[in-house]
N, C-alpha and C positions, 0 to 999 in steps of 0.2 A: 454829633460826631461819633460818640460811643456806639450809637445804633448802627451807623454806617460801617464803622470798623467791625463790629460784630457780624454785620451782614456779609462783609467781604471774607471774614474768617470762615463763617459757615459755608459760604459758597465754595470757598477753596476746599474745605473738607468734603463737601458734596462731590466735587470733581475728583478728589483723591479716592474717595470710597467707591465711586463708580468705576474706577480703573485699577482697583487693587483687590486682591483676593484675600480671604481670611487664611490664617496660618494655623499655628499649633497652640493649644491651650497649655498653660504652664502650671496647672495645679500639680501637687505632689504626686497624686495617684496617676494622672495622665503622663506626667514626666517620667515616672518609673516605668510605665508601660512602653513609652517611647524608647527608653534606654534598653529595656529588655528586647524590644523589637529590633533595635539597632544592632544589638549584640549577635543575634542569630539571623536576623533579616529574613524571617519567614513571611513577612507581610508583603507578598507579591501582588495581592489584589488591591485595587484602588480603595483608598480609605475615605470615609466621610470627613469633612473638614472639622477640626476641633478649634473652638473659638474662645480664647481668653487673652487678656493683654497685660502688659506691665506699662503703666503710663510713664511718659518721660517727665523727669523731675523738674526740669527748668521751664515747663510749659505753664503759662498763667492758669491757675486753678479755676478762676472764674470763667475764663474763655472756654476751657475744656468742659466745664460743667454745662455751660450753655450749648456747646456743640453736641454734647451727649443728649441733652434734653431735646434739642431740635431734630437730631438725626436718629436717635434711638439706637446707636451702635457705638462701638469702640473706635478710637481713632487709629491706633497703631497696634499691630500684633507682631509677634515674633516667634520663630521656631525654637523648640526646646533644645536643639543642638547647635544653633548659631549663637555665637557669643554676642555680648551687648554692643560690641562695636561693629557687628555685621548687619547687612541689610538684605532686602529682597528685591527680586525683579518681578515686574508684572508679566503674567503669562498671556501674551497676546496670541490670539488665534486658537485658543484651546476651549473646546466646548464644555469640558468638565469644569474648567475655571469659571466660565460664564454662568453655568448653572449654580455653582457654589456661591457666586456673588449674589445671584437672585435670591437664593435661599437665605443667605446671611443678611441681606438688606431688603426686607419686604416693602419698605416705603419707597424704594427706588422704582421708577416706572419701568416696566418690563419691556425690554427690546428683544424680540425673538432672535435667537441664533439662526443664521441661515442654514437651511438643510443642505445636504450634500447635492441634492438635485439642482441647486442653483449653480453648483460647481464654481463658486467664488470663495476663495480662501478668506476667512474672517480675520481681520487684524484690528484688535483694539489699540487705542493709543498707548504708547510706551510711557510708563511713569517712572520718574527717577527713583533711585533707591533712597530709603529713609534710614538714617541712623539715629541713635539716641542723643547724639551730640548736636544734631542739626535737624531742625524740623522745618520742612518746606512742603506745603500742600501742593503748590504748583511750582515745579522746579524751573530754575533759569537754565535753559538749554546751553548757554554759553559756558556754564561752570563745568569743571572737570568731572567726569563720571566717577562715581564712588565704587570702590572695589569691595567685594564681599566673598564669602566662601560657601560652597555647596559640597555635599558629600555623596559619594557613590558607595553603594553596597553591592559587592560583586560575589556571585555564587559560582564556585568552582566544584565540579563533580569529580570525586576521587574514584579510582578503580577499587573494586572490592578485593581483588587479588593482584599483586604485583610480582613479577619475576625478579630475580636478583639484580639484573641489569637496571630495571626500572627503579628499584629501591635505592640502588647506589646513586643513580642519576638524580633522584629526588633529594637525597641528602646533600649531594654536591650543590644542587641549585639552592638549597636552603642556606648553605654556607656562603655561596657566592652572593646571595641576596643581601647579606650583611655588608658586603663590600661594593655595593652599587650596581650589581647585575639584577636590576629590578624588572618587574612587569610595569610598564609605563602606559598611562591612559591620558587621553586628551579629548576634551569636549569640542564638538563642532556645532556652531550655531546654525539655525535655519536661515539666518540673515547673512547677507553678503557684506564683506568689509569694503567700504567705498574707497579706501586708499589702495588696497591691493587687488580689488575685484575678485578676491578669493573668499572662502568662507571665514567667518570670525572663529577664532580659536581661543580656548582657555589656556591657562598655564598647564604644564604637564604635571601629572600626579602619579605617585607610585602606590602599589598595593602595600598596605601596612602589615607588619607582623607575619610575613611569609615564612621567615625562618622559625618563628615561634610555633607556627601551626603545622610544621612539616610532619609531625608525628601524629596528628589528629587522624583517628581511624574512621570518622563519620563518612557517610556517603557524600554528603555535601559540606563544604567548608566555606565560611563566609568571611570575606575581607572587606576592608573599607579603604577609601582614598578620598582626599580633599582637593578640590579645585578652587582656584581663585578666578573669578570673573568680575566684570564691571557692570554697571547698571545699564549699559547700552548693548550688552551681549546678545539679548534676545533669548530664545528658547533653544536648548540643544536638540538637534535632530539626528545627530550621529556621534559616535565615539570611536576613536582609533585606539588600538591596543598594540603595543610592541612587547614581545616576549624576549627578554634578554637572557633568559635561562637557557639551559641546554636541552631541556625536555619539553615536549608539547604538553598542553593541559586542555581540559574540556571546560570551556566557558559556557555556563548554562544561561545566566542572565545578569543584567546590570540594572539597578534602580537608582535614579538620581533624586535626592531630596534637598530642598533648600530654596527652590523656586516657588513663587507665590501660588502657582497653580496646583501644587501638590506633587506627589511622586510621578516621575517620568520613567517609563518601562522600556527596556531594550532586551527583548528575547533573543538570545544569541544562538545557543545550542550548536556550538561549533568547536572544532579543535583549533587551537591557536599554536602555530608552529614556532619553533625557536627562530630568532632573527638570523642565526648563523646559517640556517637552511633556506629561509624565506625572509629576505631583508625588508620587504615592504611592510608597512603597518597594516594590520587588519582593520577593516571598516565594518562597524555594526550600526544599523539604523534603528530608530525608535519604532514602536509598534503603530505609529500613526500612518495609515495608508494614504498614498498619493498617486493619482494618475500622472503620467509623464509630464503633461503640460501644466500640472498644478504643483509640482514639486517646488519647495521653497528655493529661492535663488542660491542660497548657501549650500544646498545639497546636490544641485544638478550635476556639477562636475564629478563629485564623488560617486553619484549614482551611475554615471556613464563609465567611470573608471572601473568600478567593481564589476560591471558586466563585461568589459574588455578583458579583465583578468580571468573571469570564469570561462570565457570563450577560448582563450589561448590563441596561439598562432598556427595550430594545426601541424606542428612539426615536433620531432623529438620523441624520445621514450619517456613515458610518464613515470614519475616517482610516486611511491605510495603516499607521500605527504602532500602531493599536488591537489589542487581544487579545480582542475580543468575539465570541462564537459565538451566532448566532441563526438563526431559520428564516424563510423566505419562499417564495412561489410562483415559478414560472418565468414572470415577466412582463417579462423583459428580453431575450428572443430576437429580437423584432422591433424595428424602428426606424420607427414610423409617421411621424416627422418627415421622413423621406426620401421618403415617398409611400406610396400604398396597396399597391404591390407588395411593400413591406418590412414591412407590418403582419402580425403573427402572433397567433394566439389565445393567451390565458393558459393555461398548463398548471398544474393544481392547483386543486382546488375541485370542487363537485358536477357542473359541466358537463363538464369534462375532467379526470378524476382523474390525479394524478401525484405522485411524491415531492416533498418540500420540498428547497430548496437553501439555501445560506448567504446570510443577509440582508446587503445592503450599505447599505440606507437611502438610495440615491440618489433625487433628486427625480423626480417623474413627467415624462414627455415633454410637450412643448407641445401636441400635438394629441390625446393620449389620456391622460386622468388615471389610467387603470388600468394603463398601461404605464410601466415604469420607464425613465428616460432611459438612453441607451447610453454606454458608455465604449469607444471604438474603439481598436484598436492604433495606435501602440505604447504608449499610455497603459495603466498597469496596472489590473487589476481588484482590488477589495478581497477579501482573505481575511485572517483573523487573522495577525498578523506572523510568528508562529512556524510557520505553515503554508506560508509562501512557500518556493520552491525555494532550496536552498543554492547556493553559487556554481558548483560544478562541474556540478550538475544544470541550472542556468539557462543556463550556457554551452553545454552539449550541446543543450538545447532550442532556444536562440537560433540556434545554428549550423544546426540543421535547418530553422528558420524562414527563415533567410537563403537556404538552399539552395532552399527552396520558392519564395521570391520570384524567384530567378534562373530557376528552371524555368518559372515563370509568364510571366516577361518575354520570354524568348527564343522560346518557341513562338508568343507573340503577335506578335513581330516577324516571325517566319517566315510566319505566316498573313497578315500585312498586306502582305508583299512579293509573295506569289504565291498566287492563289486555289487552285492545285493542292495547296498545302501544308496546307489546312485539315483534310483527312482523312488517315487512314492508308491509303496507296495499295497497300502490299504488306507482307508479313511482314518484308521486308528493312528497311522503315522502323523497325519495332520492334527488330529485331536491332541496327540502327545506334545505338540509344540506349545499348547496352551496349558496343559496339565503338568507335565514333567519338566519342560524346558529341554534345551538341547544337550545339556551336560549329562543328565540321566539317560537321555535318549541314545547317547553315544554308546553306552554300555561297554566302555573300554576296559580291558583286563588290566590289572595292576601292573603287570610286567610291561605292557604297552605304554602305560602312562609314564613309567619311569624313563622311557626312551624319548619322550616328547620334550621340547624345550621348557625351561623353567617357567617362562611366561604362561604357557598353556596350562601347566599344572597349577599355577597360582590362580588362573582363571577358574579352574575346577573348584578350588577351595573357596574362593571369595565372590564369584560372580554369578551364582546360580540364578538369583533373582533378576539380574540384568539380562540373562539369556532366555528368559521365559516371556513369551508373548502374552498380551492380554487377549482374551477371547473377543473376536470382532463382534460388533453389535448385531450384524446380520444373522448370526447363529446364536446369539445370547438368549433370545426369547423363544426361538423355535429352531432347533438344530437342523431340521429338514426343510425349512421354508424355501431354501434356494432351489429345491427340486421342483416346486410347484409352478405351474404355468401362470397362475394369477400373480405370484411374486415376480416372475420374469417380466410380466407386463407392468406391474406396479413400479418396478425400478426404472422403466422407461419414462415414468412421470415424476418419480420421487426418489430416484437413486442418485448416484454420484455423477451421472451424465444425462440429465433430463432435457437436453437441448437439441436432440436430433430427431425427435418424433415429429412427423409431418402428417397433415391430412392428405389422404389419397384422393385425387381429383379425377383420375381416369384409370381404368383397368383394362389390360395389365399395364404395369409401369414400363417406361421406355428409356433406354440409355441415351445419353447425350454424347457418348464417345464416337470417334470416327469409325464407321463400320469397315472402312478399308483396312484399318489397322487392328481393330479389336473384335471384328466379327459382327453378326446381326445385332441390331439394337433392340430387337424384340425380346421380351421376357419369356421364360419357360412357364410362367404362371398361367393357369387356365381357370375358367370359372368353376370347373368340376373340382378343382383342388380346394375351394373355399366355400362353395355354396351351401354345403351341409353344416357349416359352422356359424351361420348368420341368423340364427333364431327365426328361421322360416322366411327371411327376406331373400329377394334376388340380389345379385351383385349391384345392379343398377339402383335398386331401392336403397341399398346400404350406402352407396355413393351419394345419392340425392339427399339422404337424411344425415349425412356427415357422420357415418358410423365406421368408416374404414380409414385406418391410419397405417403409416409405413415408417420403418427405420431402414434407410437405404444407404448401404456402403458399397454398392456395386461400382460406381464410377471412380471412386477415390482409390479403391484397392486394385481393380483389375489391371491398370497399366503397370503395376509393380509385381504381379503375382509370379510371372516367370522367374524373375530374379529372387523373389522371396523364397519360393519353393525349391530353388537351387541351393539355398543355404543349408548347412548341416543342422539338423534338428529343428527345422522350421517347415510347417505346412499350413497353408491358409487358403480360404476361399474369399471371394467377394460376395457378400451376403445381402439379401433383402428379406425383411420380416414384415408380414402383414398382420395387423391387429384389428380386432373387432371391438367396438365400444359397447359393452353390455348394458342392460337396463340399470344395473347397480352402480354404474359409473366406473367400472374397472375395465382394463384392457385384457383381451384374450388373444393369444397368438394363434393364428389359424393356418399359417403356412410360412415356410422358410425356403427361399431360393438360394442355392449354392452354385456359384459360377467359377469356372476355371478359364484360363486363356483358350481362345478358339484357335487351335493349331491346324486342324484339317477340317474340311467340310463334313467328314464322317464322325469327327470326335464328339463325344458326349460332354460338351463344355458346361451345360447347365442342367441341374436337376432339382426337383422340388421335394421337400420333406414336409409331411403333414402330421398333425397330432396322432399319437400312437393308438393302435387298436389291439396290440398284443405285446408280449414280453420283448420280442426282437425289435419291433418298431419303437418300443419305449426307449431302448438304449440308443437306437439311431437318432431318435428325437432329442435325447439328452446330449448326444454328441453335436448335433446340429445347433442346439442352443448354446453350447460351449463355444462353437466357432463364431456364432453371432456375438457372444460376449467378448471374445478375443478381438474381433473387428472393432467392437464398441470401445474396448479398453484402449486400443491404439488411436482411434480417432479422438477419444476423450483426451488422452494425454498429449498427443502431438498437435492437434488442431484446436480443440475447444479450450483446453487448459493452457498449454505452453504458448501457442501462436496468438490466440485471441486476447488473453489477459496478461501475459508476460511480454512477449516479443513486440506486439503491436502497441503496447503502452510505452515502451522505452523511448521511441523518438519524441513523443510528446513531453516526456520528463526531461530529456536532454535539452530540447528547445526551450522549455520553460526556464531552466536555469541559465541558459545562454542569452535569452532575449528579454526576460521580465525581471525587473528588480524585485528584491524581497519587499520593497515598499509598495509594489503594485498590488492593488486589492485582489486581482485574480490569482496572483502567485500565492497570496495569503490563503485564499480559498482552497487552492490545489495542494498546498504544502503537505498536509497530513496524508494525502492520498498518493504521495510519491515516495513515502518513507520506505527505505530498505529495498526498493524494487531493483535498482541498478546492481546492488550487491548480490541479491539472490539470483539475478540473471547471469552475473559473472560466474558465480559458483556453479550454476547449471552448465555453462559452457565448459567449465573445467571438469566436472564430475559426472554430469547426468546425460547431456545430449551430445557429448563429444564422441569421437571414434573409440569404440571399445568401452564406452561408459555404461552406466546402469540402464539407461533407456534402451540402447541397442542390445544389451545383454538380456534384458528381461521382456522385451516386447517382440511380437511376431515379425515386424518388418526388419528387424536387425539393423544392418548398416544402411538401410534405405529409409530409416525413420525420418530423418530431417528432410529428405527429398519429398516424402509424402507431405510433410508439413508445408514445404515450399509450394507444392502443387496446389494445396488447398488455398494458400494465400493468393496465388495467381488466379485461380478459377472461382473461388467462392467468397473470399473475404471482401466485405464492403463496409466502410465505416458508417455509412448512413443507415445500415441495417443492423448495427451492433447495439442499438438501444432496445430495451425489452419490448415495448409495444410494436416497433417495426419488425423485430424478429418474430414475434408471435403471429403477426399478420402475414409475413413472408412464408412462414411454415404452414399457414392455413389453420392454425389453432385458434385464432381469434378473428373477429370481424369488427369494424368500427361501430361504436354505439355511443352517441353523445350523451345518452341518459346516465351512463356509468361514470363514477368519479374519475376513472382513468381513461375513459373514452373507448373502452373495448368490451366486447362480449366474448367470453371463452366458450368454445364449442365442446371442450371437455371441462365440465364445471369443477370436478374434483381433480385438479391438476396442481398439486401442492407447490411445485416450483413456480408456476405462473401466478397462482393466487397470492402467495406470500410475496413473491417478487414484485408484483404490481403495487402492493402496499408500500414497499420500500422505494420503488421507483417514484411513486407519487410524492412521498415525503422528500426525497432528494430533489425532485423537480421544483417543488414549491419553495424549498430552502434556496436553491440556486436562483430561482426567478426573483425572490425577494432580494437576494444579495446583488444580482446583476442590475436590477431596476434601481437599486439604491445609488449605484455609481454611474449608471448609464441610462438616464431618463429619456434619451433620444438617440437615434441612429447616428447622428453626426459625431457624437462622442466615440462611438465604436469605430467609425471609419478613420477618425483622426488620431486614434491611440496607436502610435507607431510601435510601442513595445508589444501590445496585444496582436497587432497585425503581423509583426515580424515573427512572433511565436507561432502563430498558426501557419504562416507561409513556410517557415522552416520545418515544422512538423510534417507538413504534407510534401513539400518539394525536395527536401533533403532526407528527412527521416523515413518517408515512404516514397522515395523518388521513383521507384519502378512502377508505381501505380498513380503517380501524381497527375497524369493527363486524363485519368478517368473522369467522366462527366458526373459521376454520382457524388463526388466530394461536396459537402455542404459549403455554401458561401458564408462569409462572416461580415455581414453588413448591418445587421439589426440586433437589438438586445435579445430578441427571441432566437436568432441564430446562435448567439453566444450561449443562451440558456440550454439549447439542445446539445451543443457540442460539449459543454462542461458537464451536464448531467450524464451524458453517455460515458465520458471518461471516468467520472466518479463511480458510476454504476459498474463499469468493467473492473475498476481497481478494488472495489469493496464487495458488493453483493454477488456479482457474477463470479468473481474469483472464489469467494467463499463457498458458493453452491457447487463449484466444480472441484474444489481442493480438499476440504476438511472431512469429506466422506470417503477418502481413498482407502484408509485402513479399515474403518468400520464396515465398508462394503467389499473392498478388495483383499483385506487381510485373510479372508477365508478363500483360498485360491480357487476351489471348484466353483464358487459363485461367479467370479469374474476372472478367469485365467488370462493373464496378460499375453501369453503365447500358447500356441498349439503345436504339437510335434507329430500328429498323425491325421491323415485325412480319413473320411468315413469310408469303410470298405464296402464295395458292392459284391454281388454274388460271384462275379468273375475274378475277384481279387484274391490272391493267395492268403492275404491276411484275414479274409472273411471266416476261415475255419477257426483261427485263434479267437476272433471276436465272438463267434457263437459259443466256443468252449468256455470262455471266461470274460464276459462283457465288462464286468467291473474292472478287471485288470487292464483290459484294452482302454477303457475310459481313463484310468489313472495314468497309463503310459502316454496318453495323448496330452496330458497336462504337463506343465513345466517340471523339470527335475527337482529333487529336494534342494539342491544348491540354488537353482534359479528361483524357486519358490521362496526360500528363506531370505535370499538377497532382496527380492522384490518386497517381501513383507517388511523387512527392516527399513527400506527406503520409504515406502508409503507410510509407515508408522512415523517416520521422521517428518515427512511432508504434511502429515495430518495434525501435527503438534502445535498448539499455541504456546508462545513464549510468555514468561511472566510480565514482560514490559509491553505486551500488545496493547494497542489503542483500538477500541472498537467504534463502530459507527455511532455518532452522537457524542463522542469523547474527543478531546484533544488536549495537548499539553497546555498548562496555564489557561484554563478555559475562560477566565474573566479578563485576561489581558493580552490574548494573542493578537487582538486588534485594538487600536485606540479609539475605535468608533463605537460609542455606547449603543446606538440603534442596532448595529450588527451583532454585538454581543447579546443583546436581548433577543434578537431573531434566532441566534444560534441556540440559546437555551430553549426556545420554543421548538426548534427542530429536534433537540435532544429529548424533550418531553414526548414528541410524536413518535420517536423511535422506541421509547419505553412503552408507549401505548400499543404499538405494533407488536412488540414482544408478548404483551398480554393477550392480544388477539390470536397470535400463533399458538399460544398455550391453550386457548379456548378451542381452537380448531382441532388440535391434536387430541382433545378429549371428546370430540363429537363423533358418536358411533355411526352416524349417517355418512361420514366421510371415510369410505372403505380403504382409500389409498394411504391413510395416515393413522387409522385407528382400527383396532380389532385384535383378535387372539393371535399373538405372536407377531403382529405388525409393528414395525418401527414407526414411531412418530416422526414427522418431518420437521427437523430442527436446524437444518443446514442454513436457513435464513433467519433463525432466531438471533437477534443482534449480539447478545452478550455471551460470554463464556468464561469458565475458569481456565487456568493453564492446563496443558496436556492434550491428550486425544479425547475430545468430547463430542464430536460429530455435530457441533453447533458453533455459533459465533461468527460475526461479520466484522473482521478488522477493516480499518480505514483504507489499507493499502495492500498491494501484492507484496507480502513480506515473507513468504515461504514458498 
């Protein structure tokens, strides 16, 4: 009988151990560590299980000894922070728990945890709670569930600087918290309550010691809360938060401890509004990813409710505290209430196709019902609250804006004091911007200074360093490099706009514009213009051997030239530039075609400029190159940078928030690549691309800038050709080659943007493929995922509605389709944007290298200006460049746009890298991706030191670092952030 009884006891213990996870060791040292950790709660990464016990006193000692001997493990374990009367829940369905059990109990037969590929949610049997007063190895399910307590550690991020109003509200909330105006939390179980058919809920809990910690100055403040749950509660998959204070707060994360599976993590990273402004409870989900049809029953209704809240109802004016994501057309760039000069056409719709932007719901303007009323700086533009810049990012951007204001003010003062200061009179004027700064450059007499406002005189006294520009990198190693033809060609491959160079397949090039409107399609280029520059080759030989390349801005500029050249202080051509690929791998410009509108059959609408043979043709050649660079600067900013990486990304971001839950694995993948984009795009609509904004003021197309961008969207943009390999093949720069890791052979081997870009593209594609295949082992899962399908449908058919009927849109039916779409989006948001953005000041900060606008055409011998040109060609060249005011404003803006903020996240990094997902296999794969990004950075460094690569190494040659992944804060000409964040 004793043997039988012992057998039953051990069997029961075996069953208990197989369904219970180890908890926390109670040694003094470990207990102290736990208390310290609980105090500051910096332990956001998953911990290894700690295993010690305190045996129950009333258990028969002989039976316990026998159990230990037979099982080789402890019977009961308890948490260091749960009191002796408290108990634990079994963590069913948790892979980490399962692995802990296997490690803790090696004698137990291993039952492999189902992989995600099986797409079956693992559910271990629920084991009753165990208290010290009642030992039951196999519980009687009819007995009443036992209650126990678990604890939440909540991380709130403080602002570094608060204004008086915020400080006052903070102290008022601390006072009110003592009288019941708390922050209230509630746990939501993964399991459904069979009685109510709703999710199981814990008791409500309040954050402790809010009033005591009101004066804590740390960046992060840690609070705790205790919940009461019972042994049938299950595992929490969500937490609701109600803020009964008057002021919002930033909730960074919540970690729950007390369940047998170990810590449960809830990355929040969100502003929680006061309940007086938003009465509904905020919902936060754990980091465990779920496809829609796999979400636990207890969370499904909450998942759907959260998405409905984010979509809104499409009506009303949005408040700054709202979290609603919706679509609208670009009808807010103009301000017709200021007058006809500030009216702009609506972008988006059949008339002028364009991507959609985030809806704000503002009322229409008074003079045009189709135009949305403006919100001018310094008033903020609406974006959903969590999309707004965090404090360090906002401070960096605001400092740059302040700098821009100063740079606008002082040149204006200078221009108003002396008419001779309106233009750049010498190259020394430009050099002085880096040496002396604008204050010394003003040279104001003391009497004049006394008449200026006090603000300006204070600026003179205290802001000299702020008003001095850093020397741009393009002239830091060789002051005259920008004048050389080889540098002109090198920047087509390794400059700030390396994405327009194409292989020339036929000569001469032919326009695609309607000849009835724009004149003959034939080019003015002839073989005699270039044949002497081809190293003895004929033109046909050069074409056959892939030696001729072109940067062609003819068709995008020509339809707008009449209107552009009618603007005050604007003169432009539509340019084509032919390059020859030399044996050393560099590009040599061999001809530039300059086109004007074809007004009459007799008009000289096109002429060709070739490399110089004497002093006069040298200056004409320099002016022609400047006009090419001005065309290039416009296309770069309006098409490649703004349209392709900012505007075209916005619909995908809006749709992701509207249609995919934060629990969705694809949302988790995309999340870091959507950071700040809506905010920077809203700021651009307010200050940069709006009527009278910086872009119109500083670039040649003036008020027609955004119409050029829209024309490019209609005629040239295709999502299926936005990925790097497809783009290189489209431009004829590469041909398919299955023997290469990336499947391509480059026809220009030393093409830094392409060679470095393919390394990053490969790493991104491999990471995304690993991720996608983990959750979608077959196509049926792709097709049945309603959130994923709704996201892609809405991105295309609403966000890009004007082009939604085009046949080139990729389908979304297979895992490989999804890999291609996601890799393209991540590439555009990270590496493509970095390559086009962070070189703007290093290359454009020296205005003669890349003038954003031109004010003079090139004079011919019959032009009255030709005499002035011959008399002083340098002065004529400088007068063709932007004015001093335009140049300094442009420099200030691109300096700001080229700046990395201190809180930037770079490719291979993300917040809370070890817990952003609850899937251990994915975390491991992400660390592998991060390691590959670091390896790529080392390879880029090696290439930049290779003297055989002439386009990135040599005397005075800038290394190509725009795709080097990491960077320090500031203007560095390197670094690949995760997202379009500036």
